[in-house]
C-alpha positions in Angstrom: 38.8 10.8 187.9 40.9 9.5 190.3 41.5 6.0 188.4 42.7 8.5 185.6 45.3 9.9 187.8 46.6 6.5 189.0 46.9 4.9 185.3 48.7 8.4 184.1 51.0 7.6 187.1 51.6 4.0 185.9 52.0 5.6 182.4 54.7 8.0 183.5 56.8 6.0 185.3 56.6 3.2 182.7 57.9 5.7 179.8 60.7 7.1 182.3 61.9 3.5 182.5 61.8 2.7 179.2 63.9 5.7 178.3 66.2 5.0 181.1 67.1 1.8 180.0 67.3 2.8 176.3 69.8 5.4 177.5 71.7 2.8 179.3 71.5 0.5 175.9 73.4 3.2 174.2 76.0 4.5 176.7 76.5 1.9 179.0 76.3 4.1 182.0 75.5 1.9 185.1 73.6 4.8 186.9 71.1 4.6 184.2 70.7 1.0 184.7 70.0 1.6 188.0 67.4 4.3 187.4 65.5 2.4 185.1 65.4 -0.7 187.5 64.4 1.7 190.1 61.6 3.3 187.9 60.3 -0.2 186.8 59.7 -1.0 190.2 58.1 2.2 190.7 55.9 1.5 187.9 54.8 -1.7 189.7 54.3 0.4 192.7 52.1 2.3 190.7 50.2 -0.2 189.2 49.6 -1.9 192.8 48.2 1.3 193.8 45.9 1.5 191.2 44.6 -2.2 191.9 44.2 -1.2 195.5 42.4 1.7 195.5 40.6 1.7 192.0 39.7 -2.2 191.7 40.1 -4.1 194.7 38.2 -1.7 197.3 37.4 -4.6 200.0 41.0 -5.6 200.3 44.1 -3.7 201.2 47.6 -4.5 199.4 49.0 -1.5 201.2 52.1 -3.5 202.6 52.7 -4.8 199.1 52.6 -1.4 197.4 54.9 0.1 200.1 57.2 -2.9 200.1 57.6 -2.8 196.2 58.4 1.0 196.4 60.7 0.5 199.4 62.8 -2.4 197.4 62.8 0.0 194.4 64.4 2.6 196.3 67.0 0.1 197.6 67.9 -0.5 194.3 68.7 2.9 193.1 70.3 3.4 196.8 72.5 0.6 195.8 73.6 2.1 192.5 74.3 5.4 193.8 76.5 3.7 196.6 78.1 0.9 195.2 78.7 1.8 191.5 79.8 5.2 191.9 83.3 6.5 190.6 
C-alpha cells in the first residue's frame, strides 16, 4: 500500500511539471518555467523516496532525497526573487 502512495506522488508531481512546462511553452511566462523546473526536481525527489523506502531497504539515500528537494526549492526561490517584475 505504501508503494502505491509513493508511485502516486511521483505521477502527480510529474503531471504538475508537465502542465507547468506546457503552460510556459504557450505563454512564455518565466514563473511557469521556474515552477516547472522545481516540480521536475520534486519528481526526482519522490522517485528517490520510492527507491529508498520501497526498493532499497538495506541502504539509505536520505541525504540525496533531501538534497534534491532542497535544490528544487532553491530553483523556485531563485525564479521568484530574481525574475519578479
